[in-house]
C-alpha positions, 0 to 999 in steps of 0.5 A, spaced: 499 500 499 501 507 498 498 514 499 495 516 494 491 522 496 490 527 502 484 531 502 483 536 508 477 541 510 477 546 516 483 542 518 488 549 521 489 554 516 486 549 510 479 552 512 477 551 504 476 544 502 484 542 499 486 536 495 493 534 495 495 528 490 501 524 492 503 522 485 508 516 484 516 518 485 517 523 489 512 529 491 515 536 494 511 542 496 515 548 496 513 555 500 515 561 504 514 560 512 507 560 514 504 558 508 502 551 511 508 546 509 508 543 516 501 543 517 500 538 512 505 533 515 500 534 522 494 532 518 498 526 515 500 524 523 493 526 526 488 521 521 494 516 523 491 517 530 495 522 533 492 523 540 497 528 543 495 535 542 502 537 544 505 533 538 500 538 534 503 544 536 496 545 540 494 545 547 488 541 546 486 537 540 480 542 539 486 547 536 487 543 529 480 546 528 480 552 523 479 558 529 477 564 525 480 570 522 478 578 522 475 576 515 472 569 516 468 565 522 471 560 526 469 553 523 466 547 528 468 541 525 475 539 521 476 533 517 482 529 514 482 524 508 488 519 507 487 515 501 490 509 501 491 505 494 491 497 496 491 494 489 496 488 492 491 487 498 496 487 503 492 490 508 489 486 514 484 482 511 478 485 514 479 491 509 482 487 503 475 487 500 477 493 496 482 496 492 482 503 495 482 505 503 479 512 504 481 513 512 477 518 515 478 522 521 473 528 523 473 532 530 467 537 532 469 543 537 468 539 544 465 532 541 472 529 540 474 525 534 471 519 529 475 515 525 472 511 518 475 507 513 471 506 506 465 510 511 465 504 516 466 507 523 472 504 527 476 505 533 482 509 533 486 502 535 484 499 529 486 505 525 493 505 528 494 498 527 492 498 519 498 503 518 503 499 523 502 493 519 504 498 512 510 500 517 507 507 518 504 511 523 503 518 527 510 516 530 513 512 526 520 513 524 518 513 517 516 521 519 523 524 518 523 531 521 528 536 523 534 533 528 531 526 527 537 523 524 541 525 529 537 522 534 536 515 530 544 515 531 544 516 538 538 512 539 538 507 545 538 499 543 530 498 544 529 504 540 533 501 534 530 495 534 523 499 534 526 502 527 528 495 525 521 492 526 518 498 522 523 496 516 521 489 517 514 490 517 512 486 524 511 493 527 503 491 526 505 484 529 507 488 536 502 492 536 497 486 536 501 483 541 502 489 546 494 488 545 494 481 547 498 482 553 494 488 556 488 483 554 492 477 557 495 481 563 486 483 564 485 476 564 489 473 569 487 479 574 481 476 573 482 470 574 486 472 580 480 475 582 476 469 581 481 465 585 480 469 591 473 469 590 472 461 590 477 461 595 472 465 599 466 462 596 469 455 599 470 458 605 464 460 605 461 454 603 465 451 609 462 455 614 455 453 611 457 446 612 459 447 619 453 451 620 448 445 617 451 440 621 450 445 627 442 446 625 442 438 625 445 437 632 441 443 634 434 440 631 436 433 635 438 436 641 432 441 641 427 435 641 431 432 647 429 438 650 422 439 649 421 432 651 425 434 658 421 440 658 415 436 657 417 431 664 420 436 667 412 440 666 409 434 668 413 434 675 412 441 676 404 440 675 404 434 680 408 439 685 403 445 684 397 440 685 400 438 692 401 445 694 394 447 692 391 442 697 396 444 703 394 451 701 386 449 702 388 447 709 392 452 711 386 458 708 381 454 713 385 455 718 387 462 717 379 463 716 378 460 723 383 465 726 380 471 723 374 470 726 377 469 733 381 476 732 375 479 729 371 477 735 376 480 740 377 487 736 369 488 737 370 488 744 376 492 745 372 497 740 367 498 745 372 499 750 375 505 746 368 508 745 367 509 752 373 512 753 372 517 748 366 520 751 370 522 756 376 525 753 372 531 750 372 535 757 379 532 759 381 536 752 378 543 754 380 543 762 387 542 758 386 548 753 384 553 758 390 551 762 395 552 757 392 559 755 393 562 761 400 559 762 402 562 755 400 569 756 404 570 763 409 568 759 409 573 753 408 578 759 414 576 762 418 576 756 415 583 754 417 587 761 425 584 760 426 587 753 423 594 755 428 594 761 434 592 755 431 598 751 431 603 757 439 602 758 441 602 751 437 609 750 441 611 756 447 610 754 447 612 748 444 620 750 451 620 754 455 618 748 451 624 744 453 630 749 460 628 748 459 628 741 455 635 742 461 638 745 466 637 740 462 640 735 461 646 738 468 647 739 469 646 732 463 650 729 467 656 733 473 655 730 470 655 723 467 662 724 473 665 726 477 662 720 472 665 715 472 672 718 480 673 717 478 669 710 473 674 708 478 681 710 484 678 706 479 677 700 476 685 701 483 687 702 485 683 695 479 686 690 480 693 692 487 693 689 485 689 683 479 695 683 485 700 683 489 696 677 483 697 672 482 704 672 486 706 667 485 699 663 479 701 658 482 707 656 488 703 654 484 697 650 479 702 646 486 706 644 490 699 642 483 696 638 482 702 634 489 702 632 489 695 630 483 696 626 486 702 622 492 698 620 488 691 618 484 695 614 489 699 610 493 692 609 486 688 607 485 694 602 492 694 599 492 686 599 486 687 594 489 691 590 495 687 589 492 680 588 487 685 583 494 687 579 497 680 579 490 676 576 490 681 571 498 680 569 498 672 569 491 672 565 494 676 560 501 672 560 498 666 559 492 669 554 498 671 550 502 665 550 495 661 548 494 666 542 502 664 539 501 657 540 494 658 537 497 661 531 503 656 530 498 650 530 493 654 525 498 655 521 501 648 520 494 645 520 493 650 514 499 647 510 496 639 512 489 641 510 491 644 504 496 638 502 490 633 504 485 636 500 490 636 493 492 629 495 484 627 495 483 630 488 488 626 485 486 620 488 479 622 485 481 623 478 484 616 478 478 612 481 474 616 475 479 614 470 479 607 472 473 602 468 467 599 472 467 591 474 460 591 473 460 586 467 465 581 470 461 581 476 455 579 472 458 573 470 461 571 476 454 571 480 451 567 474 456 561 475 456 562 482 449 560 482 450 555 477 455 551 481 450 553 488 445 549 484 449 543 483 451 543 490 445 542 493 443 536 488 449 533 490 448 534 497 442 530 496 444 525 493 450 524 499 445 525 504 441 519 500 447 514 498 449 516 506 442 514 508 442 508 504 449 506 506 446 506 514 441 502 513 445 497 509 450 498 515 445 496 521 442 490 517 449 488 516 450 489 524 444 486 525 445 480 521 452 479 524 449 480 532 445 474 529 450 470 526 455 471 532 449 469 537 448 463 533 455 460 532 456 462 539 451 458 541 452 453 537 459 453 538 457 453 546 453 447 546 458 443 541 463 445 546 459 442 552 457 436 548 464 434 547 466 436 554 461 431 557 463 426 552 470 426 554 468 426 562 463 420 561 469 416 557 472 411 561 478 407 560 474 400 561 467 402 558 468 397 552 471 392 557 466 392 563 461 398 561 458 400 568 451 400 570 451 407 570 451 407 564 445 403 562 441 406 566 436 411 565 433 416 570 428 421 569 431 428 570 431 431 576 432 424 580 439 423 579 441 425 585 436 421 589 438 415 585 446 417 586 444 417 593 440 410 594 445 406 589 451 409 590 458 407 588 454 401 587 452 403 579 459 404 577 460 396 577 458 392 571 453 386 570 458 383 567 461 377 571 468 376 568 469 383 572 473 383 578 466 386 582 459 386 578 452 386 579 449 378 579 443 377 576 438 374 581 431 372 580 426 377 583 422 376 590 416 372 589 412 376 595 417 382 596 415 385 603 411 392 602 415 399 603 412 404 608 405 408 606 407 414 603 413 411 599 413 409 591 418 404 589 424 408 586 423 403 579 417 406 577 422 412 574 428 408 573 429 404 567 434 399 567 437 392 567 433 387 570 439 385 575 437 391 579 430 390 580 432 387 587 435 393 590 430 398 586 424 394 589 425 395 596 428 402 595 422 408 596 421 415 594 418 420 599 416 427 597 417 430 604 423 430 607 420 431 614 416 424 614 423 421 612 425 419 620 418 417 622 417 412 616 424 410 616 422 407 623 418 402 619 423 399 614 425 392 614 431 389 612 434 390 606 429 397 605 432 404 604 428 411 603 430 416 599 428 424 597 429 428 590 434 432 594 438 426 596 436 425 603 437 417 605 434 413 611 437 406 612 433 400 615 439 400 620 439 406 622 444 409 617 442 416 615 445 421 610 442 428 610 440 431 603 445 435 598 450 429 599 451 429 591 456 423 589 459 421 583 454 416 580 449 422 581 453 426 578 455 422 571 447 420 571 446 428 570 451 429 565 449 424 561 442 426 561 444 433 559 449 430 553 443 427 551 439 434 551 445 437 548 445 432 542 438 433 541 438 440 540 445 442 537 442 440 529 437 446 530 443 451 532 447 449 527 442 449 521 440 456 524 447 458 524 448 457 517 442 461 515 444 467 519 451 466 516 447 466 509 444 473 510 450 476 513 453 475 507 448 477 503 448 484 507 455 484 507 455 485 499 449 489 499 453 494 504 459 494 499 455 496 494 452 502 498 459 505 501 461 505 493 456 509 491 457 513 497 464 514 496 462 516 489 457 521 491 462 523 496 467 525 491 462 529 486 461 533 492 467 534 494 469 536 487 462 541 486 464 544 493 471 546 491 468 549 484 463 553 489 468 555 493 472 558 487 466 562 484 463 564 491 470 567 492 470 570 485 464 574 485 465 576 492 472 579 490 468 583 484 462 585 488 468 587 494 471 591 489 466 595 485 463 597 493 469 599 495 470 603 488 464 606 490 465 607 497 472 610 496 470 616 491 463 618 496 468 618 501 474 623 497 468 627 495 465 628 502 472 629 504 475 634 500 468 638 502 470 637 509 477 639 508 475 646 504 470 648 510 476 646 515 481 652 510 476 657 511 474 656 519 482 655 520 483 663 516 478 665 520 480 662 526 488 665 525 486 672 523 482 673 529 488 670 534 493 675 530 488 681 531 487 679 539 495 678 540 496 686 537 492 688 543 496 686 549 501 692 551 508 692 555 508 687 560 514 688 563 513 694 567 507 691 570 510 686 573 516 690 576 509 694 579 506 688 582 513 687 586 514 693 588 508 694 591 508 686 594 514 688 598 510 695 601 505 689 603 510 685 607 512 691 611 505 693 612 503 686 615 510 687 619 507 692 623 500 689 623 502 683 627 506 688 632 499 691 633 496 685 634 501 683 639 501 689 644 493 689 643 492 680 645 497 682 651 493 687 654 486 683 653 490 677 657 491 681 662 485 685 663 481 678 662 486 676 667 484 681 673 476 680 671 476 673 672 481 673 679 475 678 682 470 674 680 474 668 684 474 673 689 467 674 690 466 667 689 471 666 695 467 671 699 460 668 698 463 661 700 466 664 707 460 668 708 456 662 708 461 658 712 460 663 717 453 663 717 453 655 717 457 655 723 452 661 727 447 656 725 450 649 727 452 652 734 445 654 735 443 647 733 447 644 737 445 649 744 438 647 743 440 640 742 444 640 748 440 643 752 434 637 750 
């Protein structure tokens, strides 16, 4: 196989459908940087199964989709188709039904990639294995890039082996071996897990068997316990009956004792009634005596308390006399101190009043001087500020006018140049030819191509639906065939395995009895439990161990009621008649233990589940499956399989025929779809070319008309701008000539600023003198207020002391 064609749509920079033919020999792609040469190589890697976005020079796999430009919107789909020539049928057997293979990889933004080979969806692993079989692939050494030769020379032995394997054409085998190893490791892990599960199940089985034995022992012990409980309850009933008789005798004796006690109680009640009649008079006398005694005790306690209160009042009055004498002495001292303090405060107040005599005149004179100086300074500051603002405003305006005149000169020259350039360009546009004729031809070609494209898309859709229908039918037929073939193969394998299991070494020499017996399905376990390993013995008397043929019993003993002879459901040689006639089959295992007591010598009972009761007491629980029972079940299952197998094989053959017919229909539908897609590819490319031509011509015509109108408008606006600039330039020059000499006015401002500084210094000195006088006057007024307050305080203290002395005299006299 070799590559013959590469088609790209929406992949990186190839936004339009692009087709690259790879002819026999050497094919080269030449172009400048950025033209898309590397994108072609990456498209080859991508369609061959590359899964790393980093190898595609992107952050994520969606980056291979065309991301859009300033003029074209982004795409949501990218598709690459690589066509392989399979004329020598060297592809894997799955794809060798066609001589040409189309490998397609499609990606939708946010949805991931899909692979198709000849229209049929495949896994990425299948595509990678296909290219590995032809010594190629996304990571193959056949793709030689920059620095690759040096890397091969310096490669490790394992990497060199990989290169040799690809050269030998066994890369696909190693890929399959790797996949098989992964599956084998998964199977080994499953087997290990199965072993663990089997171990745990066996442990559970041992535990369940142990629990079953314990349950059986529990049932036996429960029977003994119930029997012992019955005996114990009977003994308790006997003892309770004896206790009841004794209790009845005790009850009779107690009733007699109660009668005698009742008579004695009646006599005592009569005596109590007589005593109760005398008790009220005695209680009345006792109450009156107690009340008189209580009044005497309360009067005594009140007199004692009054005596103690009088003694305490006398002591308190004596201590208050002493305290009043001390208070009178203290109040006299306070009155003397108050009189002295009032004299001192009066003298100090006279001094302050004398100092305040000239204070008002000085403050008034200082305030007048300060007000006059402050007014002069404020007037001077206002005049200076107005002059300064005027000078600064005139200087600023003069600078602005100079700059504006320069800007207007430059703008006038620039507008004149632009107007000249616009006039020249408008003349060129007017002299150029109109593309209206070519535009009409391009529009007609685009319409025809669009109609053919829509028709081709309908054909592709119809072919794709037909191929999808055939694919679904082929998949259904394949599933039916695989299911039928798997079922038949499973039955053949099971029949073969059972045949090998049932085949014994001495089967031809001495066939065992179990092979000569036929038993109804479901009763194999019962027969195996009844006969056990005796079924292995043959009926040939030449064998070391054998069944001897004896006549039936003339009058065999009857089995217990409810048991049917096992011979009714078993078909075998007459040699087993004696044994089978004395084996009874029961339906209810719960009755087995009771019916076993009625067994005669040599008789047995067996249940369908394998429980056994022998006449001598030997018992086997259900579930003990014997080898003979297994062999009987396996032989019955083998008969069923051999009966069902021919029908399953016929069904599988019919399904295979339907699968082949569906496969042929699918190949035909795939071929038609491929041809329709090829036609759609070519038609789409022609439509894109025609539409691009029409768009180019339409855009060129629109651009020309728009440019001509824009230039005309621009020239009109430029003329208006030039006139407006001339007017502004004349006004600015007229205003600039109106300004006088600003230097002399700046010198005048500096001189007046110096005079203002001297006046401010004199004003500050007068303000400090006025503040000093004001603070001294305020201090004297505050001191007078304090003296008046202190004088009032001492006067109040003197009055309070006199009042306290009078009150203390009154209290002492009291």
